[in-house]
Each structure stands twice: as C-alpha cells, then as structure tokens.
C-alpha positions in Angstrom: 0.0 0.0 0.0 2.8 2.4 0.8 4.5 1.7 -2.5 1.2 2.2 -4.3 0.6 5.6 -2.6 4.2 6.6 -3.4 3.5 5.9 -7.1 0.2 7.8 -6.9 2.0 11.0 -5.7 -0.3 14.0 -5.6 -3.3 12.0 -6.6 -2.6 9.5 -3.8 -2.7 12.3 -1.3 -6.0 13.5 -2.6 -7.3 10.0 -2.4 -6.1 9.7 1.1 -8.0 12.8 1.9 -11.1 11.3 0.4 -10.5 8.2 2.5 -10.3 10.3 5.7 -13.5 12.2 4.8 -15.4 8.9 4.3 -13.8 6.7 7.0 -16.5 7.2 9.6 -19.2 6.9 7.0 -17.8 3.5 5.9 -18.0 2.3 9.5 -21.8 3.1 9.7 -22.7 2.5 6.1 -20.8 -0.5 4.7 -18.6 -2.4 7.1 -19.8 -2.2 10.6 -21.8 -5.1 12.0 -23.5 -3.1 14.7 -25.0 -0.6 12.3 -28.0 -2.8 11.3 -28.8 -3.0 15.0 -28.7 0.7 15.3 -30.9 1.1 12.2 -33.5 -1.5 13.2 -33.6 -0.1 16.8 -34.2 3.3 15.4 -36.9 1.9 13.2 -38.8 0.5 16.2 -38.4 3.7 18.1 -39.9 5.8 15.3 -43.2 4.0 15.8 -43.0 3.1 19.5 -45.9 4.3 21.6 -46.9 3.8 25.1 -50.5 2.5 25.9 -51.8 6.1 25.9 -50.7 6.5 22.3 -48.1 9.2 23.1 -45.3 9.2 20.6 -41.7 8.4 21.6 -42.6 6.9 25.0 -40.4 3.8 24.8 -40.4 0.7 27.0 -37.0 -0.7 28.1 -37.6 -3.5 25.5 -37.9 -1.1 22.7 -34.6 0.5 23.7 -32.7 -2.8 23.7 -30.4 -1.6 21.0 -28.8 1.8 20.4 -30.6 4.0 17.9 -29.9 2.9 14.2 -37.1 15.1 4.1 -40.0 15.7 2.9 -41.2 13.7 -0.1 -45.0 14.0 -0.3 -45.7 12.4 -3.7 -46.8 8.9 -4.4 -46.3 6.9 -7.5 -49.5 6.2 -9.3 -48.9 2.5 -9.5 -51.9 1.6 -7.5 -53.0 -2.0 -6.9 -56.4 -2.9 -8.5 -58.5 -6.0 -8.4 -61.3 -7.4 -10.4 -62.0 -11.1 -9.7 -61.8 -13.5 -6.8 -62.7 -17.1 -6.1 -61.5 -17.4 -2.6 -58.4 -19.5 -1.5 -54.9 -18.2 -1.6 -53.6 -15.0 -3.3 -50.6 -15.6 -5.5 -49.7 -11.9 -5.1 -49.1 -12.4 -1.4 -46.4 -14.9 -2.4 -46.7 -17.3 0.4 -49.0 -15.3 2.6 -52.3 -17.1 2.8 -55.2 -14.6 2.5 -58.0 -15.3 4.8 -61.0 -13.4 3.4 -63.1 -12.6 6.5 -66.6 -11.5 6.1 -66.9 -7.7 6.2 -70.0 -5.6 6.0 -70.0 -3.9 2.6 -71.6 -0.4 2.8 -74.4 -0.2 0.4 -72.9 2.9 -1.2 -69.7 0.9 -2.0 -71.7 -2.1 -3.3 -73.7 0.1 -5.6 -70.7 2.1 -6.9 -68.6 -1.0 -7.6 -71.5 -2.8 -9.1 -71.4 -0.4 -12.0 -67.7 -0.8 -12.7 -66.8 -3.1 -15.6 -65.6 -6.5 -14.3 -66.1 -7.7 -10.8 -64.6 -4.8 -8.8 -66.4 -5.8 -5.6 -64.7 -9.2 -5.6 -61.4 -7.5 -6.3 -61.8 -5.2 -3.3 -62.8 -8.2 -1.2 -59.6 -10.0 -2.1 -57.6 -6.8 -1.4 -59.3 -6.4 2.0 -58.4 -10.0 2.8 -54.8 -9.1 2.1 -55.1 -6.0 4.3 -56.6 -8.1 7.1 -53.9 -10.6 6.9 -51.2 -7.9 7.0 -52.6 -6.6 10.2 -52.9 -10.0 11.9 -50.3 -11.9 13.9 -50.4 -14.6 11.3 -48.4 -12.3 9.0 -45.4 -12.7 11.3 -45.6 -16.5 11.2 -42.9 -18.1 9.0 -44.1 -20.7 6.5 -43.2 -24.4 7.3 -40.6 -24.3 4.5 -38.6 -21.2 3.9 -38.4 -19.9 0.3 -34.7 -19.4 0.5 -32.5 -22.4 1.4 -28.8 -21.8 1.8 -26.7 -24.7 0.8 -23.4 -23.6 2.2 -20.5 -25.8 1.3 -22.4 -27.5 -1.5 -22.0 -27.1 -5.3 -24.8 -27.5 -7.8 -22.8 -27.5 -11.0 -20.3 -30.2 -11.9 -17.1 -30.2 -13.9 -16.5 -26.5 -13.8 -19.7 -25.8 -15.7 -21.3 -22.3 -15.4 -24.9 -21.4 -14.7 -27.2 -21.2 -17.7 -28.0 -17.6 -16.9 -26.0 -14.7 -15.4 -29.1 -13.3 -13.7 -32.6 -14.8 -13.0 -35.1 -12.0 -12.3 -38.2 -13.2 -10.5 -41.2 -10.9 -10.9 -41.7 -9.4 -14.3 -43.8 -6.3 -14.0 -41.0 -4.1 -12.6 -38.3 -6.7 -13.0 -38.4 -6.5 -16.8 -36.9 -3.0 -16.6 -33.8 -4.1 -14.8 -33.7 -7.4 -16.8 -33.7 -5.4 -20.1 -31.0 -3.0 -18.9 -28.8 -6.0 -18.1 -29.7 -7.9 -21.3 -28.7 -5.0 -23.6 -25.3 -5.1 -21.8 -24.8 -8.6 -23.1 -25.6 -10.7 -20.1 -27.8 -13.8 -20.2 -30.9 -13.0 -18.3 -34.1 -14.9 -17.6 -37.3 -13.4 -16.3 -39.6 -15.6 -14.3 -43.2 -14.4 -14.2 -46.1 -16.3 -12.6 -48.7 -14.8 -15.0 -48.5 -13.2 -18.4 -46.2 -10.2 -18.6 -48.5 -7.4 -19.6 -49.2 -3.9 -18.3 -52.5 -2.8 -17.0 -55.0 -0.5 -18.6 -54.7 2.6 -16.4 -51.9 5.2 -16.7 -48.8 5.2 -14.5 -47.8 8.8 -13.7 -44.2 9.8 -13.6 -41.8 12.7 -14.4 -39.7 12.8 -17.5 -36.4 13.0 -15.7 -37.2 9.5 -14.3 -38.5 8.1 -17.5 -35.4 9.0 -19.6 -33.5 6.4 -17.6 -34.9 3.9 -20.1 -33.2 5.7 -22.9 -29.9 6.3 -21.0 -29.6 2.5 -20.2 -30.3 1.6 -23.8 -33.6 -0.1 -23.1 -35.8 2.2 -25.3 -35.2 4.8 -27.9 -36.5 8.4 -27.6 -39.1 7.6 -30.2 -40.3 4.6 -28.3 -40.4 6.6 -25.1 -42.5 9.3 -26.7 -44.9 6.7 -28.1 -45.9 5.4 -24.7 -46.7 8.9 -23.2 -50.5 9.4 -23.5 -50.8 12.6 -21.5 -48.7 15.6 -20.5 -50.4 18.0 -18.2 -49.5 21.1 -16.2 -49.8 22.8 -13.8 -49.9 20.6 -10.7 -51.5 21.8 -7.5 -50.7 21.4 -3.8 -53.3 22.5 -1.3 -54.3 22.3 2.4 -57.1 23.6 4.4 -56.5 24.6 8.1 -58.2 27.0 10.4 -60.8 27.7 7.7 -58.1 29.0 5.4 -57.2 27.4 2.1 -53.6 27.3 0.9 -53.2 26.6 -2.8 -50.0 26.4 -4.9 -51.1 25.8 -8.5 -48.0 26.7 -10.5 -45.9 23.5 -10.2 -44.7 22.0 -13.5 -42.8 18.9 -14.6 -43.6 16.7 -11.5 -45.5 13.5 -12.2 -47.1 15.2 -15.1 -46.7 12.4 -17.6 -49.2 9.7 -18.0 -47.7 6.6 -19.6 -49.6 3.6 -21.0 -48.3 0.6 -19.0 -49.7 -1.9 -21.6 -47.6 -0.3 -24.3 -44.6 0.4 -22.0 -44.3 -3.2 -20.8 -44.8 -4.5 -24.4 -41.9 -2.3 -25.7 -39.5 -3.1 -22.8 -40.4 -6.8 -23.2 -39.6 -6.6 -26.9 -36.3 -4.9 -26.2 -35.5 -7.6 -23.6 -36.2 -10.4 -26.0 -34.4 -8.7 -28.9 -31.3 -8.5 -26.7 -31.4 -12.3 -26.2 -33.4 -12.4 -22.9 -35.5 -15.4 -21.9 -39.0 -14.9 -20.7 -40.6 -17.7 -18.7 -44.3 -16.8 -18.3 -46.8 -18.8 -16.1 -43.8 -20.0 -14.0 -44.8 -19.6 -10.4 -41.9 -19.1 -8.0 -41.6 -21.9 -5.3 -38.2 -21.5 -3.7 -34.5 -20.8 -4.4 -31.6 -22.9 -3.3 -28.4 -21.0 -2.9 -25.3 -23.1 -3.6 -21.7 -22.0 -3.5 -21.7 -21.8 -7.3 -25.3 -21.0 -8.3 -28.8 -19.8 -7.3 -31.3 -22.4 -8.4 -34.8 -21.0 -8.7 -37.6 -23.7 -8.6 -40.8 -22.8 -10.4 -44.1 -24.5 -11.2 -45.6 -24.1 -14.6 -49.2 -22.8 -14.3 -51.9 -23.9 -16.7 -53.5 -20.4 -16.7 -52.8 -16.9 -15.4 -53.3 -14.3 -18.1 -53.6 -11.3 -15.9 -51.0 -8.7 -15.0 -50.0 -9.1 -11.3 -47.7 -6.6 -9.6 -47.6 -2.9 -9.9 -51.2 -2.5 -10.3 -52.1 -5.5 -12.5 -55.6 -6.9 -12.6 -54.4 -10.0 -10.8 -52.6 -8.2 -8.0 -55.0 -9.5 -5.4 -56.6 -12.2 -7.5 -57.1 -15.3 -5.5 -57.9 -17.6 -8.4 -55.4 -20.5 -8.6 -54.5 -22.7 -11.5 -53.6 -26.4 -11.5 -50.0 -27.1 -10.9 -47.9 -28.3 -13.8 -44.4 -29.5 -14.1 -41.5 -28.3 -12.1 -38.8 -26.2 -13.8 -35.5 -25.2 -12.3 -33.8 -22.0 -13.6 -30.1 -21.7 -12.7 -28.3 -18.4 -12.5 -25.2 -16.8 -11.0 -27.4 -14.2 -9.3 -31.1 -14.0 -8.5 -33.0 -10.7 -8.4 -36.1 -10.7 -6.3 -38.6 -8.3 -8.0 -41.8 -9.9 -6.5 -43.0 -6.8 -4.9 -44.3 -5.8 -1.5 -45.2 -9.3 -0.4 -42.3 -11.2 -1.9 -41.6 -14.4 0.2 -37.9 -13.8 -0.2 -38.1 -10.3 1.1 -40.3 -11.4 4.0 -37.8 -14.1 5.0 -35.0 -11.5 4.8 -37.0 -9.2 7.0 -37.7 -12.0 9.6 -41.4 -11.9 8.9 -41.9 -8.7 10.7 -44.8 -6.4 10.1 -44.2 -3.2 8.2 -43.8 0.0 10.2 -45.9 2.0 7.7 -48.6 1.3 5.2 -50.0 3.7 2.6 -53.6 2.7 1.9 -55.1 4.0 -1.3 -58.6 3.9 -2.8 -60.0 5.7 -5.8 -61.5 5.5 -9.3 -61.0 6.4 -12.9 -64.3 8.0 -13.9 -66.1 10.4 -16.2 -69.2 12.6 -16.1 -72.5 10.9 -15.9 -75.1 13.5 -16.9 -73.2 16.4 -15.4 -70.0 17.8 -17.0 -67.8 17.9 -14.0 -64.4 16.7 -15.5 -61.7 19.4 -15.6 -58.5 18.0 -16.8 -56.6 21.2 -17.2 -54.5 20.5 -14.0 -53.4 17.7 -11.7 -53.2 17.5 -7.9 -50.0 16.2 -6.3 -51.3 16.3 -2.7 -54.4 17.9 -1.3 -56.1 17.8 2.0 -59.3 19.6 3.0 -60.5 17.6 6.0 -59.1 17.3 9.6 -58.0 14.2 11.4 -61.0 11.9 12.0 -61.2 8.3 13.3 -57.4 8.0 13.7 -56.6 8.9 10.1 -55.8 11.9 8.0 -56.9 11.7 4.4 -55.0 13.1 1.4 -56.0 13.3 -2.2 -54.4 13.2 -5.7 -56.0 13.6 -9.1 -54.9 13.8 -12.7 -56.2 13.6 -16.3 -56.7 10.1 -17.6 -58.6 8.1 -20.2 -60.1 4.6 -20.5 -57.0 3.5 -22.5 -58.2 0.3 -24.0 -61.9 0.6 -23.6 -64.0 3.6 -24.6 -60.9 5.9 -24.9 -63.1 8.6 -23.4 -61.5 11.4 -21.3 -61.7 10.6 -17.6 -60.5 11.9 -14.3 -58.5 9.7 -11.9 -58.7 10.5 -8.2 -57.2 8.9 -5.2 -57.7 9.2 -1.5 -54.9 7.9 0.6 -53.8 7.7 4.3 -50.6 6.8 6.0 -51.3 4.1 8.6 -49.6 1.3 10.4 -50.5 -2.4 10.6 -52.5 -2.1 13.8 -55.3 -4.8 13.7 -57.8 -2.1 14.8 -57.4 -0.2 11.5 -60.6 -0.1 9.4 -61.3 -2.3 6.4 -60.8 -1.2 2.8 -64.6 -1.2 2.5 -64.9 1.5 5.2 -62.1 3.5 3.6 -63.7 3.2 0.2 -67.0 4.4 1.6 -65.2 7.4 3.1 -63.8 8.1 -0.4 -67.3 8.1 -1.9 -68.6 10.3 0.9 -65.9 12.9 0.6 -65.5 12.9 -3.2 -68.0 15.7 -3.9 -66.2 18.0 -1.5 -62.8 17.6 -3.2 -62.1 20.5 -5.5 -59.7 18.4 -7.6 -62.7 16.7 -9.3 -65.0 19.6 -10.0 -65.9 20.8 -13.5 -64.6 23.9 -15.2 -67.7 25.8 -14.0 -67.6 24.3 -10.5 -69.9 21.4 -11.1 -69.7 18.8 -8.3 -69.7 15.1 -9.2 -72.8 13.1 -8.4 -71.4 9.9 -7.0 -74.6 8.1 -7.8 -74.4 8.9 -11.5 -70.7 9.2 -12.5 -69.4 6.5 -14.9 -66.4 4.7 -13.4 -64.3 2.7 -15.8 -62.1 1.4 -13.0 -62.0 1.1 -9.2 -58.6 1.6 -7.6 -57.4 0.3 -4.3 -54.1 -0.8 -2.8 -51.9 -1.3 0.2 -48.3 -0.3 0.1 -46.3 -1.5 3.1 -42.9 0.1 4.0 -40.1 -0.7 6.4 -37.8 1.7 8.3 -34.9 -0.7 7.7 -34.7 0.3 4.0 -33.2 -0.2 1.5 -33.3 -3.9 2.5 -29.8 -4.9 3.4 -28.5 -8.0 1.5 -29.2 -11.0 3.6 -28.2 -13.9 1.4 -25.4 -14.9 -1.0 -26.4 -14.5 -4.7 -29.7 -12.7 -4.0 -30.5 -9.0 -4.6 -33.8 -7.1 -4.5 -35.3 -4.7 -7.0 -38.5 -2.7 -7.2 -40.9 -2.7 -4.2 -39.2 -5.6 -2.5 -35.9 -3.6 -2.3 -37.4 -0.9 -0.1 -35.8 1.8 -2.2 -39.0 3.8 -2.5 -40.0 6.5 -0.2 -42.3 5.5 2.7 -44.6 8.3 1.5 -45.0 6.8 -2.0 -47.4 4.5 -3.7 -44.8 2.0 -5.0 -41.4 1.4 -6.5 -41.7 2.3 -10.2 -40.3 5.8 -9.9 -37.5 4.8 -7.5 -36.6 1.8 -9.7 -36.1 4.1 -12.7 -34.1 6.6 -10.7 -31.8 3.9 -9.6 -31.8 1.9 -12.8 -28.4 3.1 -14.1 -26.8 2.6 -10.7 -28.3 -0.8 -10.0 -27.7 -2.3 -13.5 -24.1 -1.0 -13.6 -23.4 -2.3 -10.1 -24.8 -5.8 -11.0 -22.9 -5.8 -14.3 -19.6 -5.1 -12.5 -20.3 -7.6 -9.8 -20.9 -10.3 -12.5 -17.6 -9.3 -14.2 -15.8 -9.8 -10.9 -17.8 -13.0 -10.2 -19.0 -11.6 -6.8 -21.6 -13.6 -5.1 -21.1 -13.4 -1.3 -23.5 -11.2 0.6 -20.7 -9.2 2.1 -19.5 -8.3 -1.4 -23.0 -7.6 -2.8 -24.1 -5.5 0.3 -22.6 -2.4 -1.2 -25.2 -2.6 -4.0 -28.0 -2.0 -1.5 -26.4 0.6 0.9 -27.8 2.6 3.7 -29.1 5.9 2.3 -29.7 8.7 4.9 -31.8 10.6 2.3 -34.3 7.8 2.5 -34.1 7.3 6.3 -34.8 11.0 7.1 -38.2 10.6 5.3 -39.5 8.4 8.1 -40.0 11.3 10.5 -42.3 12.9 8.0 -44.3 9.7 7.6 -44.4 9.6 11.3 -45.8 13.1 11.4 -48.5 12.4 8.9 -50.1 9.3 10.4 -52.2 9.0 13.5 -51.8 6.1 15.9 -55.0 4.2 16.9 -56.4 5.6 20.1 -54.1 8.7 20.1 -55.5 11.7 21.9 -55.7 14.4 19.2 -56.0 17.9 20.8 -55.8 19.7 17.4 -57.4 17.7 14.5 -55.9 20.2 12.0 -52.3 19.8 13.2 -51.1 17.8 10.1 -52.7 20.2 7.7 -51.2 23.1 9.6 -47.7 21.6 9.4 -48.0 20.8 5.7 -49.4 24.2 4.9 -46.5 25.9 6.8 -44.0 23.6 5.1 -45.1 24.4 1.6 -45.5 28.1 2.2 -41.9 28.1 3.4 -40.6 26.1 0.4 -42.5 28.4 -1.9 -40.7 31.4 -0.4 -37.4 29.6 -0.7 -37.8 28.9 -4.4 -37.8 26.1 -6.8 -34.3 25.0 -5.8 -35.7 23.8 -2.5 -39.2 22.9 -3.7 -38.6 20.7 -6.7 -36.2 18.1 -5.2 -38.8 17.6 -2.4 -41.6 17.1 -4.8 -39.7 14.4 -6.6 -38.8 12.1 -3.7 -35.2 13.6 -3.3 -34.1 14.9 0.0 -31.1 17.2 0.1 -29.5 18.5 3.3 -29.4 22.1 2.1 -33.1 22.2 1.2 -34.2 20.3 4.2 -32.2 22.6 6.6 -33.5 25.7 4.8 -37.1 24.5 5.1 -36.9 23.6 8.8 -35.1 26.9 9.6 -37.7 28.8 7.5 -40.6 27.2 9.3 -39.1 28.2 12.6 -38.8 31.8 11.4 -42.1 32.2 9.4 -44.3 30.1 11.7 -42.5 29.8 15.1 -45.7 29.1 17.1 -46.2 25.9 15.2 -42.9 24.3 16.1 -43.7 23.3 19.8 -47.0 21.5 18.9 -45.3 19.8 16.1 -42.5 18.5 18.3 -45.2 17.3 20.8 -47.1 15.6 18.1 -44.1 13.7 16.7 -42.4 13.0 20.1 -38.7 13.6 21.2 -37.3 10.1 20.4 -38.2 10.1 16.7 -36.8 13.6 16.4 -33.5 12.5 18.0 -33.3 9.5 15.7 -34.1 11.7 12.7 -31.3 14.0 13.9 -28.9 11.1 13.7 -29.9 10.4 10.0 -29.8 14.1 9.2 -26.2 14.3 10.5 -25.3 11.4 8.2 -27.1 13.2 5.4 -24.7 16.2 5.9 -21.7 13.9 6.1 -22.7 12.0 2.9 -23.1 15.4 1.1 -19.6 16.3 2.0 -18.2 12.9 1.2 -19.9 13.0 -2.2 -18.3 16.3 -3.1 -14.8 15.0 -2.2 -15.0 11.5 -3.7 -16.6 12.4 -7.0 -13.7 14.8 -7.6 -11.0 12.5 -6.5 -12.0 9.1 -7.8 -11.6 9.9 -11.5 -8.0 11.0 -10.8 -6.9 7.8 -9.1 -9.3 5.2 -10.5 -6.7 3.8 -12.9 -4.4 3.1 -10.1 -6.9 0.8 -8.3 -7.3 -2.9 -8.9 -10.7 -4.1 -10.2 -12.1 -5.0 -6.8 -11.1 -1.6 -5.4 -12.7 0.2 -8.4 -15.9 -1.7 -7.8 -16.0 -0.9 -4.1 -15.2 2.8 -4.6 -17.6 3.3 -7.4 -20.3 1.9 -5.3 -19.3 4.1 -2.3 -19.4 7.2 -4.5 -22.9 6.2 -5.7 -24.0 5.6 -2.1 -22.8 9.1 -1.2 -24.5 10.5 -4.3 -27.9 8.9 -3.8 -27.7 9.0 0.0 -27.2 12.8 -0.1 -29.8 13.6 -2.8 -27.1 14.2 -5.3 -29.0 12.3 -8.0 -31.4 15.2 -8.5 
C-alpha cells in the first residue's frame, strides 16, 4: 500500500483525503456489523408508543439496541383487483389470505357494481390481504422457507457455469432491470407467474425519471414518446386549516406524464427479447436454493394466469389459482427478487416482521354521468381539505386520464390515501372506500370547469382503484443472502410516502444495472460483497420522520385535529418562499441537506408558534433518531463532493475490486445525499 501511494503521488494524497472524509461513513454504512442493529432499533423507536398513544414513550424492551425530508408524492402504480374465487392469493407470495366477512356499505356495493368486471370481488380480495397484513399470522414463518442456503455445496459439476447470469423473479417491474442487463450482453431470464402485460390505467411519472430507459439503452427516444399518453401542467398542492385554504397551483414537470403501461411493458419486453433475454411466463416461484456456485430457482408451470399481477395489474389480489404443472429449475449466478411488497424472499429476509408503515389507497377512474364535472386542465400532487378523524388523515391526488383500451373517453382519476400502520384495529378497505365516496363531492380536484360537483350516484367509473403499500424503516433492505438481490418494491428503495417502486426503480436503474454488471464481471456472489449494491441511504431514512408526522396512531389523543394540515401548509409556504431549488427536489422524492435545513429553519422563522406543537405531536425520540440520520445526510453530502472529484483522478491506479467498491461508495454518497437530482 505504501508503494502504491508513493506511485500515486499527488493523486494519492488527494485519495487519502477522500478516505479520511469517508472513513467514519464507511463504519456506519458499509462495514460495521453493529449498524443494522442501530438502524432497526431506530426503526422500532420511530413508531414506538406507550399505551396512551403518546409518541416516543419507549419501554425498556424497545430500547434494547442503540438507535440505528420531505417527499410527499406517491407513484400512481396503485393495486387494483377485479376477480376473486377465494383461496390463496398468489400476489401475497406465500401469505395465505383469509378473506373474512366484512359488512360492505351499500354505497360501496352500488358504486362498484357499475364498474366493468367484478370490482367488488377484487376489493374483497384486497381487503383480505389487508386483514392478513394486520394480523399476527403475517409474522408467522411458513413451514418451508423460500430461501434455502446450501453452504459448502455445489450444484454445477465439472466447472460448468450457470445457464443464466441473472434470474429476475417478478416481471412487471423486474423486466426493466432485466432489459437493462440484457442490452449489456448478459444472459438474463425473467420468471413471471402470470403473463407479462401492463394494466389499462396510466402510470404517472416525471420525464427525468422516464429517460433512464433511454440512458440505459432499453428504449429509444421515439419509443419513449410513443408510450406517453398525457402531459399535463400545472400541478397543485393545497391544504385547508383553520378555515383558510392554501393553494399552490404553478408546479410544472412533476409526475405530469401519463404513460400507457400496456404499451410500455410491451416495448420493454420486446427490447429484452431482442437482446437475447429469456421470458418464462406462467412460471410460479416456489423456492430458491443458494449453492456456493449458483442460485437455483424452482418454479411450477401454471396452466393459466393471463392477468397482470404486480404494480397494479388486474391479478394483483386475484385469489384464483391454477392447476399445478411440471416443475422447472432456472439456474443463475445471481437472482434478483422483484416480486413486490409481499415477496416471500423479502419477507424471509426481514424476519417476517410487520411493516412499520402502510399507505392505503382507494380511488377511481371516472367520467361525467349527466353532469359535465371533469376538468383535466390540471393535476393534484397532494391535497387535504378535512381534519383528522377516526385515527386517520386523508390526502387526495387527481390527474387527467382516459379509459385507455376501452371507450378511450377522457376521464378523471382521483385517489384518496392515508398513512397508517399495521394495527389490527385499523378499518377495512370497504370502510375507507366508503369514506372516499362520501368525501369525493367536496374535493375541488374533481370539480368541473364551472364548479360542477360530481354526483357519485351517476358518475361513470371505468375502473376502481385500491391498494396497500407497506414500507419498512430498515430500508433499503440490506443484502441477507449470497447471490440474491432485491429490486422494485421488494428492495425498499421507494419513499415511505410513495405508492410504489416504479419511480424509484427508474431513478436507480443506471446505478443498479451498472453495479450488478460489474459484480458479475468480478464473479462476486457473497452477501458481504453484494451488500454495497443496497447501501444505507440517509436521504431515505430521514423521510420516516415525515411519515411519522403524517399518520395518526390508533387511540391517540388528538387535541388539534388540524395539526397535520397546519404543518404541511406551513412547510409548503416556506418552500414556496425559498424557491424552486428547494421545492422541486422535495416534490420528486429527493431529500437534500441544504433544502431540508432551509425548510426547517424557514418554518421556525415564518411560523415559530407551530414548532412546539409539532414536536409534541411527533415526540422527542423520533426527532433524536431523525437528527442522527440528518447528521449522516450532511456527512454524505460532504463525502460525495470530495469523492466524486478525487475518484476519477486515481481510478486507474486501483485494482478491479477496489474500483468496484469505490464506485459503489461514491454512488451511495451521491444517492444518499440527494445528489441524484
């Protein structure tokens, strides 16, 4: 090492400076065994409550370990359902859905009865999944774990290599990463339990995220433009508190593109196959055996299953099962788990714990029925006009849409969502959907150009929307097994305030595909070598305080039902005064230390009387834990500025393994500090 540094001369001294800046960060981020303990302990503390419901009042058990931004926008990749026959939901991937009998409000039954298909059965299946998630049964491991580690055993003989470099399990979001790897020349197989198709309702996204498909060589600019079906601005943000409405209606370029998932998936699928990829449809994942030389994915061929399942597919909560066919083994050097929020591999890696947060979403894609109330000249990013009620605060989102592959008529999509936890006392999806129908006429985001209010009894809905999006404080999910990585929702890369992992997957697509490609080139397979591909990101961890501030624990005493709306109103007023340099990263799920500090300081100056009740609402312990992550956010910001300047100067002096490690560290500093904006 001394000789190497002597040769490097001036560049070596610069690199040594970079090492010094990042040394402490490496301890907490990459190499220190105690850090996951700190992270998970902090996760528990963020949601710890005493019996009275006061935040941050921790029992000795919850403090067994030492302690481990504001993104407000969800991804419109909502889960929908249409049919159900009872039994076990494939989408829950090993989680048996017990569909208990719930009283269906007549208003919900009547509304869903008019939606094409069997929307009521779909909502029933989704509610069964929601019920299961809140029960103790969710934390019970299956009799046979889906991941079996065969340490000391080899699967291949005579020096043979695995048939595939990467096996991606879960195609709806996995196909994007699979295609990015295939166009690089790797042999990739995608295992999909149904038929790989998109759904018939737009996904909303920003162009800066969508262009990742062009940058990684998956699609051309022309192909990208062809799948965009709507481009709308401006977007609104609004909150009502103390009888006063705050409305910011000049936002542009944020989640303003509607893409056709059916066309998008078809084009990415074609790109994947053209690059030599292998698509195994109707292959249901059973288990993966991890040997010293290969990951062997066992699947069962299904005789049917023609509906899209993940990321909002029609079969997302479908409980219809098909007869089992023959067993097929797919052998790869690495396996990527892209099976979504209920992935059995992810659940095993997380020790079958309940999620700390859940975003529950209901809504519809509808058009006027007798009254011209649709105004698609704008979209809503986040809007709230009601106070806390029954242990929940409701938020709204709306945007232009159309019945893509049905009538093609112009429609309005609206969501109502709430940030909850997995407390078994939470209401059913039927009750939440009934709240949506009750409050819909009062939501300004769905009124006509002349102020016409929708008549729920007469509007024509082409689709009912509902979903549950769990999130975990210990995210991104640290690598737990040799030869296995996560992507999409199962990775935990998405914000705890978002509706899913489509946007985050695209934001990280270049980083993830490049890292996997370099790991394959170096034949890396051990979890300690792959861990750097799913690093700790303080920019993600700081978001949990905001999720904590926007949800209401069951039974919590609420002295001011408008506290959440007041905080958000003050927050956005402050960001508006600070300018787009602060506002825009926040709106696109990117937290930066400078913008976050400026917003907090600004709120203290512009609205000082709100700070004490806010601290009381959140509680001292979550604030302290957030301060820890914020300190690392500052440190990562500094480390990124140093390492991104130094690494290019010394990179050629490093051996391949050192290059791989330092490139991943610089990426972690970049994304962990919000430098990807």
